[in-house]
Structure formats: structure tokens, C-alpha cells
Biopython code that builds the backbone (N, CA, C, O; Angstrom):
import numpy as np
from Bio.PDB.StructureBuilder import StructureBuilder

atoms = [
    (1, "UNK", "N", (75.511, 199.180, 161.638)),
    (1, "UNK", "CA", (76.759, 198.517, 161.910)),
    (1, "UNK", "C", (77.946, 199.455, 161.652)),
    (1, "UNK", "O", (78.919, 199.451, 162.406)),
    (2, "UNK", "N", (77.859, 200.256, 160.587)),
    (2, "UNK", "CA", (78.958, 201.177, 160.291)),
    (2, "UNK", "C", (79.154, 202.196, 161.415)),
    (2, "UNK", "O", (80.285, 202.566, 161.728)),
    (3, "UNK", "N", (78.076, 202.641, 162.010)),
    (3, "UNK", "CA", (78.183, 203.566, 163.142)),
    (3, "UNK", "C", (78.894, 202.888, 164.304)),
    (3, "UNK", "O", (79.754, 203.484, 164.953)),
    (4, "UNK", "N", (78.533, 201.655, 164.554)),
    (4, "UNK", "CA", (79.170, 200.895, 165.623)),
    (4, "UNK", "C", (80.660, 200.727, 165.344)),
    (4, "UNK", "O", (81.482, 200.942, 166.235)),
    (5, "UNK", "N", (81.015, 200.348, 164.125)),
    (5, "UNK", "CA", (82.418, 200.147, 163.773)),
    (5, "UNK", "C", (83.226, 201.440, 163.853)),
    (5, "UNK", "O", (84.415, 201.406, 164.172)),
    (6, "UNK", "N", (82.602, 202.566, 163.570)),
    (6, "UNK", "CA", (83.297, 203.849, 163.634)),
    (6, "UNK", "C", (83.722, 204.191, 165.065)),
    (6, "UNK", "O", (84.637, 204.990, 165.265)),
    (7, "UNK", "N", (83.073, 203.599, 166.040)),
    (7, "UNK", "CA", (83.395, 203.862, 167.438)),
    (7, "UNK", "C", (84.541, 203.008, 167.971)),
    (7, "UNK", "O", (85.039, 203.249, 169.071)),
    (8, "UNK", "N", (84.958, 202.015, 167.197)),
    (8, "UNK", "CA", (85.983, 201.086, 167.660)),
    (8, "UNK", "C", (87.374, 201.684, 167.482)),
    (8, "UNK", "O", (87.717, 202.200, 166.418)),
    (9, "UNK", "N", (88.149, 201.603, 168.529)),
    (9, "UNK", "CA", (89.538, 202.062, 168.492)),
    (9, "UNK", "C", (90.413, 200.911, 167.999)),
    (9, "UNK", "O", (90.204, 199.769, 168.408)),
    (10, "UNK", "N", (91.369, 201.181, 167.146)),
    (10, "UNK", "CA", (92.237, 200.131, 166.648)),
    (10, "UNK", "C", (93.661, 200.648, 166.452)),
    (10, "UNK", "O", (93.892, 201.853, 166.353)),
    (11, "UNK", "N", (94.604, 199.714, 166.399)),
    (11, "UNK", "CA", (96.004, 200.027, 166.133)),
    (11, "UNK", "C", (96.507, 199.065, 165.063)),
    (11, "UNK", "O", (95.973, 197.968, 164.899)),
    (12, "UNK", "N", (97.528, 199.483, 164.346)),
    (12, "UNK", "CA", (98.133, 198.626, 163.334)),
    (12, "UNK", "C", (99.147, 197.711, 164.016)),
    (12, "UNK", "O", (99.926, 198.158, 164.859)),
    (13, "UNK", "N", (99.134, 196.444, 163.652)),
    (13, "UNK", "CA", (100.004, 195.438, 164.256)),
    (13, "UNK", "C", (101.042, 194.984, 163.231)),
    (13, "UNK", "O", (100.707, 194.707, 162.079)),
    (14, "UNK", "N", (102.283, 194.911, 163.651)),
    (14, "UNK", "CA", (103.342, 194.382, 162.795)),
    (14, "UNK", "C", (103.633, 192.952, 163.218)),
    (14, "UNK", "O", (103.686, 192.649, 164.410)),
    (15, "UNK", "N", (103.820, 192.076, 162.246)),
    (15, "UNK", "CA", (104.135, 190.684, 162.540)),
    (15, "UNK", "C", (105.463, 190.600, 163.299)),
    (15, "UNK", "O", (106.398, 191.348, 163.010)),
    (16, "UNK", "N", (105.539, 189.687, 164.270)),
    (16, "UNK", "CA", (106.776, 189.500, 165.026)),
    (16, "UNK", "C", (106.863, 188.050, 165.487)),
    (16, "UNK", "O", (105.967, 187.256, 165.204)),
    (17, "UNK", "N", (107.925, 187.703, 166.189)),
    (17, "UNK", "CA", (108.152, 186.319, 166.617)),
    (17, "UNK", "C", (107.054, 185.819, 167.551)),
    (17, "UNK", "O", (106.658, 184.656, 167.469)),
    (18, "UNK", "N", (106.563, 186.669, 168.425)),
    (18, "UNK", "CA", (105.499, 186.280, 169.343)),
    (18, "UNK", "C", (104.237, 185.869, 168.576)),
    (18, "UNK", "O", (103.609, 184.856, 168.884)),
    (19, "UNK", "N", (103.887, 186.664, 167.586)),
    (19, "UNK", "CA", (102.720, 186.359, 166.756)),
    (19, "UNK", "C", (102.952, 185.075, 165.967)),
    (19, "UNK", "O", (102.067, 184.223, 165.889)),
    (20, "UNK", "N", (104.134, 184.934, 165.386)),
    (20, "UNK", "CA", (104.453, 183.724, 164.625)),
    (20, "UNK", "C", (104.399, 182.483, 165.513)),
    (20, "UNK", "O", (103.962, 181.423, 165.065)),
    (21, "UNK", "N", (104.839, 182.604, 166.767)),
    (21, "UNK", "CA", (104.819, 181.483, 167.713)),
    (21, "UNK", "C", (103.378, 181.034, 167.996)),
    (21, "UNK", "O", (103.083, 179.839, 167.975)),
    (22, "UNK", "N", (102.500, 181.980, 168.255)),
    (22, "UNK", "CA", (101.105, 181.649, 168.534)),
    (22, "UNK", "C", (100.447, 181.043, 167.290)),
    (22, "UNK", "O", (99.738, 180.041, 167.381)),
    (23, "UNK", "N", (100.685, 181.654, 166.143)),
    (23, "UNK", "CA", (100.120, 181.133, 164.887)),
    (23, "UNK", "C", (100.600, 179.704, 164.645)),
    (23, "UNK", "O", (99.824, 178.858, 164.199)),
    (24, "UNK", "N", (101.852, 179.434, 164.930)),
    (24, "UNK", "CA", (102.397, 178.081, 164.765)),
    (24, "UNK", "C", (101.735, 177.094, 165.718)),
    (24, "UNK", "O", (101.458, 175.957, 165.335)),
    (25, "UNK", "N", (101.478, 177.513, 166.948)),
    (25, "UNK", "CA", (100.764, 176.653, 167.900)),
    (25, "UNK", "C", (99.379, 176.282, 167.352)),
    (25, "UNK", "O", (98.953, 175.130, 167.436)),
    (26, "UNK", "N", (98.698, 177.267, 166.799)),
    (26, "UNK", "CA", (97.362, 177.032, 166.257)),
    (26, "UNK", "C", (97.406, 175.989, 165.145)),
    (26, "UNK", "O", (96.520, 175.140, 165.043)),
    (27, "UNK", "N", (98.438, 176.058, 164.318)),
    (27, "UNK", "CA", (98.607, 175.089, 163.226)),
    (27, "UNK", "C", (99.029, 173.727, 163.787)),
    (27, "UNK", "O", (98.457, 172.700, 163.421)),
    (28, "UNK", "N", (100.025, 173.717, 164.671)),
    (28, "UNK", "CA", (100.550, 172.458, 165.214)),
    (28, "UNK", "C", (99.494, 171.674, 165.975)),
    (28, "UNK", "O", (99.498, 170.443, 165.946)),
    (29, "UNK", "N", (98.597, 172.365, 166.650)),
    (29, "UNK", "CA", (97.543, 171.696, 167.410)),
    (29, "UNK", "C", (96.371, 171.256, 166.529)),
    (29, "UNK", "O", (95.425, 170.642, 167.021)),
    (30, "UNK", "N", (96.427, 171.564, 165.243)),
    (30, "UNK", "CA", (95.395, 171.135, 164.315)),
    (30, "UNK", "C", (94.116, 171.963, 164.380)),
    (30, "UNK", "O", (93.073, 171.546, 163.876)),
    (31, "UNK", "N", (94.200, 173.121, 164.993)),
    (31, "UNK", "CA", (93.029, 173.999, 165.064)),
    (31, "UNK", "C", (92.712, 174.531, 163.675)),
    (31, "UNK", "O", (91.552, 174.569, 163.264)),
    (32, "UNK", "N", (93.745, 174.937, 162.962)),
    (32, "UNK", "CA", (93.638, 175.316, 161.555)),
    (32, "UNK", "C", (94.731, 174.582, 160.781)),
    (32, "UNK", "O", (95.751, 174.198, 161.355)),
    (33, "UNK", "N", (94.522, 174.391, 159.507)),
    (33, "UNK", "CA", (95.526, 173.750, 158.662)),
    (33, "UNK", "C", (96.592, 174.763, 158.259)),
    (33, "UNK", "O", (96.348, 175.970, 158.255)),
    (34, "UNK", "N", (97.771, 174.261, 157.922)),
    (34, "UNK", "CA", (98.891, 175.121, 157.537)),
    (34, "UNK", "C", (98.540, 176.032, 156.365)),
    (34, "UNK", "O", (99.029, 177.158, 156.287)),
    (35, "UNK", "N", (97.684, 175.545, 155.443)),
    (35, "UNK", "CA", (97.321, 176.381, 154.301)),
    (35, "UNK", "C", (96.478, 177.588, 154.713)),
    (35, "UNK", "O", (96.249, 178.486, 153.903)),
    (36, "UNK", "N", (96.016, 177.617, 155.961)),
    (36, "UNK", "CA", (95.244, 178.748, 156.477)),
    (36, "UNK", "C", (96.065, 179.549, 157.503)),
    (36, "UNK", "O", (95.544, 180.064, 158.492)),
    (37, "UNK", "N", (97.365, 179.626, 157.220)),
    (37, "UNK", "CA", (98.267, 180.334, 158.128)),
    (37, "UNK", "C", (97.836, 181.791, 158.325)),
    (37, "UNK", "O", (97.967, 182.321, 159.429)),
    (38, "UNK", "N", (97.330, 182.440, 157.289)),
    (38, "UNK", "CA", (96.904, 183.837, 157.435)),
    (38, "UNK", "C", (95.801, 183.974, 158.482)),
    (38, "UNK", "O", (95.788, 184.939, 159.246)),
    (39, "UNK", "N", (94.886, 183.024, 158.519)),
    (39, "UNK", "CA", (93.839, 183.051, 159.542)),
    (39, "UNK", "C", (94.433, 182.848, 160.938)),
    (39, "UNK", "O", (94.034, 183.520, 161.888)),
    (40, "UNK", "N", (95.386, 181.919, 161.059)),
    (40, "UNK", "CA", (96.003, 181.706, 162.368)),
    (40, "UNK", "C", (96.820, 182.928, 162.788)),
    (40, "UNK", "O", (96.876, 183.255, 163.973)),
    (41, "UNK", "N", (97.439, 183.591, 161.846)),
    (41, "UNK", "CA", (98.187, 184.810, 162.142)),
    (41, "UNK", "C", (97.250, 185.938, 162.574)),
    (41, "UNK", "O", (97.574, 186.708, 163.478)),
    (42, "UNK", "N", (96.103, 186.029, 161.934)),
    (42, "UNK", "CA", (95.081, 187.018, 162.306)),
    (42, "UNK", "C", (94.658, 186.796, 163.756)),
    (42, "UNK", "O", (94.567, 187.747, 164.532)),
    (43, "UNK", "N", (94.402, 185.547, 164.115)),
    (43, "UNK", "CA", (94.037, 185.215, 165.487)),
    (43, "UNK", "C", (95.172, 185.583, 166.440)),
    (43, "UNK", "O", (94.936, 186.170, 167.496)),
    (44, "UNK", "N", (96.393, 185.240, 166.066)),
    (44, "UNK", "CA", (97.554, 185.522, 166.914)),
    (44, "UNK", "C", (97.745, 187.025, 167.138)),
    (44, "UNK", "O", (98.076, 187.450, 168.245)),
    (45, "UNK", "N", (97.538, 187.818, 166.101)),
    (45, "UNK", "CA", (97.640, 189.278, 166.250)),
    (45, "UNK", "C", (96.622, 189.789, 167.265)),
    (45, "UNK", "O", (96.938, 190.641, 168.095)),
    (46, "UNK", "N", (95.419, 189.272, 167.197)),
    (46, "UNK", "CA", (94.369, 189.689, 168.129)),
    (46, "UNK", "C", (94.699, 189.263, 169.556)),
    (46, "UNK", "O", (94.435, 190.004, 170.503)),
    (47, "UNK", "N", (95.274, 188.075, 169.713)),
    (47, "UNK", "CA", (95.656, 187.593, 171.044)),
    (47, "UNK", "C", (96.746, 188.478, 171.639)),
    (47, "UNK", "O", (96.626, 188.934, 172.776)),
    (48, "UNK", "N", (97.800, 188.718, 170.880)),
    (48, "UNK", "CA", (98.919, 189.535, 171.360)),
    (48, "UNK", "C", (98.461, 190.959, 171.676)),
    (48, "UNK", "O", (98.967, 191.584, 172.608)),
    (49, "UNK", "N", (97.519, 191.462, 170.912)),
    (49, "UNK", "CA", (97.015, 192.823, 171.121)),
    (49, "UNK", "C", (95.990, 192.905, 172.256)),
    (49, "UNK", "O", (95.485, 193.981, 172.573)),
    (50, "UNK", "N", (95.694, 191.758, 172.860)),
    (50, "UNK", "CA", (94.736, 191.674, 173.964)),
    (50, "UNK", "C", (93.345, 192.177, 173.582)),
    (50, "UNK", "O", (92.665, 192.840, 174.366)),
    (51, "UNK", "N", (92.945, 191.845, 172.362)),
    (51, "UNK", "CA", (91.587, 192.183, 171.921)),
    (51, "UNK", "C", (90.578, 191.385, 172.730)),
    (51, "UNK", "O", (90.871, 190.284, 173.198)),
    (52, "UNK", "N", (89.404, 191.942, 172.888)),
    (52, "UNK", "CA", (88.323, 191.231, 173.553)),
    (52, "UNK", "C", (87.631, 190.272, 172.594)),
    (52, "UNK", "O", (87.168, 189.204, 172.996)),
    (53, "UNK", "N", (87.563, 190.663, 171.311)),
    (53, "UNK", "CA", (86.827, 189.892, 170.312)),
    (53, "UNK", "C", (87.573, 189.843, 168.988)),
    (53, "UNK", "O", (88.324, 190.754, 168.639)),
    (54, "UNK", "N", (87.345, 188.755, 168.262)),
    (54, "UNK", "CA", (87.598, 188.697, 166.832)),
    (54, "UNK", "C", (86.203, 188.611, 166.226)),
    (54, "UNK", "O", (85.444, 187.694, 166.539)),
    (55, "UNK", "N", (85.870, 189.548, 165.375)),
    (55, "UNK", "CA", (84.555, 189.588, 164.750)),
    (55, "UNK", "C", (84.748, 189.225, 163.278)),
    (55, "UNK", "O", (85.493, 189.885, 162.553)),
    (56, "UNK", "N", (84.067, 188.175, 162.855)),
    (56, "UNK", "CA", (84.297, 187.681, 161.497)),
    (56, "UNK", "C", (83.048, 187.004, 160.936)),
    (56, "UNK", "O", (82.205, 186.489, 161.670)),
    (57, "UNK", "N", (82.963, 187.025, 159.613)),
    (57, "UNK", "CA", (81.957, 186.255, 158.905)),
    (57, "UNK", "C", (82.571, 184.980, 158.337)),
    (57, "UNK", "O", (81.924, 184.257, 157.580)),
    (58, "UNK", "N", (83.807, 184.711, 158.702)),
    (58, "UNK", "CA", (84.494, 183.518, 158.212)),
    (58, "UNK", "C", (84.085, 182.322, 159.090)),
    (58, "UNK", "O", (84.800, 181.937, 160.015)),
    (59, "UNK", "N", (82.930, 181.757, 158.776)),
    (59, "UNK", "CA", (82.403, 180.652, 159.565)),
    (59, "UNK", "C", (83.165, 179.356, 159.314)),
    (59, "UNK", "O", (83.166, 178.460, 160.158)),
    (60, "UNK", "N", (83.802, 179.258, 158.175)),
    (60, "UNK", "CA", (84.526, 178.027, 157.844)),
    (60, "UNK", "C", (85.785, 177.863, 158.698)),
    (60, "UNK", "O", (86.071, 176.761, 159.166)),
    (61, "UNK", "N", (86.537, 178.943, 158.904)),
    (61, "UNK", "CA", (87.816, 178.824, 159.611)),
    (61, "UNK", "C", (87.851, 179.494, 160.979)),
    (61, "UNK", "O", (88.607, 179.051, 161.843)),
    (62, "UNK", "N", (87.075, 180.526, 161.208)),
    (62, "UNK", "CA", (87.202, 181.271, 162.463)),
    (62, "UNK", "C", (86.015, 181.097, 163.402)),
    (62, "UNK", "O", (86.184, 180.675, 164.546)),
    (63, "UNK", "N", (84.835, 181.415, 162.933)),
    (63, "UNK", "CA", (83.654, 181.420, 163.805)),
    (63, "UNK", "C", (83.004, 180.031, 163.755)),
    (63, "UNK", "O", (81.944, 179.846, 163.158)),
    (64, "UNK", "N", (83.659, 179.071, 164.390)),
    (64, "UNK", "CA", (83.114, 177.716, 164.485)),
    (64, "UNK", "C", (83.591, 177.096, 165.799)),
    (64, "UNK", "O", (84.609, 177.521, 166.346)),
    (65, "UNK", "N", (82.886, 176.120, 166.298)),
    (65, "UNK", "CA", (83.216, 175.562, 167.621)),
    (65, "UNK", "C", (84.648, 175.037, 167.750)),
    (65, "UNK", "O", (85.278, 175.223, 168.791)),
    (66, "UNK", "N", (85.169, 174.386, 166.708)),
    (66, "UNK", "CA", (86.531, 173.835, 166.779)),
    (66, "UNK", "C", (87.555, 174.940, 166.985)),
    (66, "UNK", "O", (88.425, 174.824, 167.849)),
    (67, "UNK", "N", (87.463, 176.001, 166.209)),
    (67, "UNK", "CA", (88.421, 177.096, 166.325)),
    (67, "UNK", "C", (88.242, 177.847, 167.637)),
    (67, "UNK", "O", (89.225, 178.164, 168.307)),
    (68, "UNK", "N", (87.010, 178.133, 168.007)),
    (68, "UNK", "CA", (86.750, 178.866, 169.253)),
    (68, "UNK", "C", (87.310, 178.099, 170.443)),
    (68, "UNK", "O", (87.994, 178.676, 171.288)),
    (69, "UNK", "N", (87.025, 176.810, 170.514)),
    (69, "UNK", "CA", (87.525, 175.988, 171.626)),
    (69, "UNK", "C", (89.051, 175.870, 171.565)),
    (69, "UNK", "O", (89.721, 175.968, 172.593)),
    (70, "UNK", "N", (89.590, 175.664, 170.386)),
    (70, "UNK", "CA", (91.035, 175.527, 170.231)),
    (70, "UNK", "C", (91.788, 176.790, 170.609)),
    (70, "UNK", "O", (92.825, 176.724, 171.269)),
    (71, "UNK", "N", (91.276, 177.929, 170.197)),
    (71, "UNK", "CA", (91.925, 179.199, 170.549)),
    (71, "UNK", "C", (91.841, 179.415, 172.058)),
    (71, "UNK", "O", (92.787, 179.921, 172.662)),
    (72, "UNK", "N", (90.728, 179.039, 172.666)),
    (72, "UNK", "CA", (90.620, 179.113, 174.130)),
    (72, "UNK", "C", (91.695, 178.284, 174.807)),
    (72, "UNK", "O", (92.271, 178.700, 175.812)),
    (73, "UNK", "N", (91.961, 177.115, 174.256)),
    (73, "UNK", "CA", (93.019, 176.252, 174.790)),
    (73, "UNK", "C", (94.394, 176.901, 174.622)),
    (73, "UNK", "O", (95.200, 176.905, 175.553)),
    (74, "UNK", "N", (94.656, 177.446, 173.441)),
    (74, "UNK", "CA", (95.956, 178.078, 173.174)),
    (74, "UNK", "C", (96.211, 179.244, 174.129)),
    (74, "UNK", "O", (97.299, 179.360, 174.693)),
    (75, "UNK", "N", (95.213, 180.104, 174.311)),
    (75, "UNK", "CA", (95.437, 181.247, 175.206)),
    (75, "UNK", "C", (95.640, 180.792, 176.643)),
    (75, "UNK", "O", (96.364, 181.436, 177.402)),
    (76, "UNK", "N", (95.010, 179.695, 177.021)),
    (76, "UNK", "CA", (95.193, 179.225, 178.396)),
    (76, "UNK", "C", (96.581, 178.613, 178.599)),
    (76, "UNK", "O", (97.225, 178.883, 179.613)),
    (77, "UNK", "N", (97.053, 177.793, 177.652)),
    (77, "UNK", "CA", (98.372, 177.175, 177.844)),
    (77, "UNK", "C", (99.515, 178.178, 177.679)),
    (77, "UNK", "O", (100.573, 178.025, 178.290)),
    (78, "UNK", "N", (99.299, 179.200, 176.855)),
    (78, "UNK", "CA", (100.351, 180.213, 176.661)),
    (78, "UNK", "C", (100.169, 181.412, 177.593)),
    (78, "UNK", "O", (100.958, 182.357, 177.567)),
    (79, "UNK", "N", (99.121, 181.361, 178.414)),
    (79, "UNK", "CA", (98.857, 182.371, 179.444)),
    (79, "UNK", "C", (98.586, 183.769, 178.881)),
    (79, "UNK", "O", (99.159, 184.764, 179.324)),
    (80, "UNK", "N", (97.711, 183.804, 177.907)),
    (80, "UNK", "CA", (97.239, 185.073, 177.356)),
    (80, "UNK", "C", (95.807, 185.303, 177.816)),
    (80, "UNK", "O", (95.137, 184.396, 178.310)),
    (81, "UNK", "N", (95.364, 186.524, 177.643)),
    (81, "UNK", "CA", (93.985, 186.895, 177.962)),
    (81, "UNK", "C", (93.032, 186.157, 177.017)),
    (81, "UNK", "O", (93.333, 185.985, 175.836)),
    (82, "UNK", "N", (91.890, 185.726, 177.538)),
    (82, "UNK", "CA", (90.893, 185.049, 176.717)),
    (82, "UNK", "C", (90.349, 185.998, 175.645)),
    (82, "UNK", "O", (90.254, 187.208, 175.854)),
    (83, "UNK", "N", (89.999, 185.428, 174.509)),
    (83, "UNK", "CA", (89.440, 186.203, 173.407)),
    (83, "UNK", "C", (88.231, 185.450, 172.860)),
    (83, "UNK", "O", (88.270, 184.228, 172.717)),
    (84, "UNK", "N", (87.177, 186.164, 172.561)),
    (84, "UNK", "CA", (85.976, 185.560, 171.988)),
    (84, "UNK", "C", (85.991, 185.748, 170.477)),
    (84, "UNK", "O", (86.349, 186.814, 169.978)),
    (85, "UNK", "N", (85.601, 184.708, 169.759)),
    (85, "UNK", "CA", (85.477, 184.772, 168.303)),
    (85, "UNK", "C", (83.991, 184.691, 167.990)),
    (85, "UNK", "O", (83.338, 183.690, 168.287)),
    (86, "UNK", "N", (83.460, 185.758, 167.385)),
    (86, "UNK", "CA", (82.015, 185.849, 167.179)),
    (86, "UNK", "C", (81.685, 186.398, 165.792)),
    (86, "UNK", "O", (82.512, 187.025, 165.130)),
    (87, "UNK", "N", (80.451, 186.140, 165.383)),
    (87, "UNK", "CA", (79.909, 186.746, 164.164)),
    (87, "UNK", "C", (79.474, 188.172, 164.482)),
    (87, "UNK", "O", (79.157, 188.470, 165.633)),
    (88, "UNK", "N", (79.453, 189.060, 163.492)),
    (88, "UNK", "CA", (79.023, 190.444, 163.744)),
    (88, "UNK", "C", (77.649, 190.540, 164.415)),
    (88, "UNK", "O", (77.439, 191.388, 165.283)),
    (89, "UNK", "N", (76.732, 189.686, 164.021)),
    (89, "UNK", "CA", (75.393, 189.745, 164.611)),
    (89, "UNK", "C", (75.429, 189.475, 166.111)),
    (89, "UNK", "O", (74.642, 190.054, 166.859)),
    (90, "UNK", "N", (76.321, 188.612, 166.554)),
    (90, "UNK", "CA", (76.450, 188.314, 167.988)),
    (90, "UNK", "C", (76.911, 189.542, 168.747)),
    (90, "UNK", "O", (76.382, 189.852, 169.814)),
    (91, "UNK", "N", (77.877, 190.232, 168.211)),
    (91, "UNK", "CA", (78.393, 191.428, 168.883)),
    (91, "UNK", "C", (77.343, 192.519, 168.918)),
    (91, "UNK", "O", (77.196, 193.206, 169.929)),
    (92, "UNK", "N", (76.613, 192.686, 167.834)),
    (92, "UNK", "CA", (75.559, 193.708, 167.799)),
    (92, "UNK", "C", (74.445, 193.406, 168.800)),
    (92, "UNK", "O", (73.903, 194.317, 169.426)),
    (93, "UNK", "N", (74.109, 192.130, 168.946)),
    (93, "UNK", "CA", (73.072, 191.728, 169.915)),
    (93, "UNK", "C", (73.512, 192.006, 171.343)),
    (93, "UNK", "O", (72.677, 192.284, 172.203)),
    (94, "UNK", "N", (74.808, 191.936, 171.605)),
    (94, "UNK", "CA", (75.330, 192.191, 172.942)),
    (94, "UNK", "C", (75.146, 193.642, 173.340)),
    (94, "UNK", "O", (75.052, 193.955, 174.526)),
    (95, "UNK", "N", (75.095, 194.526, 172.362)),
    (95, "UNK", "CA", (74.969, 195.954, 172.617)),
    (95, "UNK", "C", (73.545, 196.364, 172.995)),
    (95, "UNK", "O", (73.341, 197.424, 173.585)),
    (96, "UNK", "N", (72.579, 195.542, 172.663)),
    (96, "UNK", "CA", (71.167, 195.902, 172.912)),
    (96, "UNK", "C", (70.790, 195.723, 174.349)),
    (96, "UNK", "O", (69.646, 195.981, 174.723)),
]
sb = StructureBuilder()
sb.init_structure("model")
sb.init_model(0)
sb.init_chain("A")
sb.init_seg("    ")
for serial, (resi, resn, name, xyz) in enumerate(atoms, 1):
    if name == "N":
        sb.init_residue(resn, " ", resi, " ")
    sb.init_atom(name, np.array(xyz, "f"), 0.0, 1.0, " ", f" {name:<3s}", serial, name[0])
structure = sb.get_structure()
């Protein structure tokens, strides 16, 4: 897995109004609770950056059907590129 991660290109993201707007939508729509704003902000950063995937072991807040479906809805209504939220094992299986 470390070899795979070493191949990934990444950039540092600074919080901005666009990210805050998306994160707020995620909270307002009840996809995540307000106390999990950091998770919604993480999702928003990935959306704005046009990432293909969010890879996480956070099954409670991120990698679950409610969040995956809700984020799909948010990107469609706000007209952003679709993003998949998956567990690391799912992404590794895709490479085989």
C-alpha cells in the first residue's frame, strides 16, 4: 500500500468560501452532523480539487451508504465532478 500511495500526486488545499459552501450543504442536507464539520470540509476540499476518490477508513462518517449517496447528490446539484468515497481495500482491488 505504501508503494501505491507514493505514486499518488497531491497538492495542498487552503480553505476558502467555495469549500465552506459545499461543507455547509453537506451539513444542511443532514448527510453529516454539524459536529462533524471537519469531515464535511474534507469532502468539500476533495470535491473542489476534482479528486476521483476519497480513500478513508472512517466507516462511521465517510465510507457508508448515506454519505456516499448524499455526496453524490451534492455534487450533482452544485454541478461538480462526481467523486467516489471508498475504503483503501476497494481502491487496491481496482488496481489488480
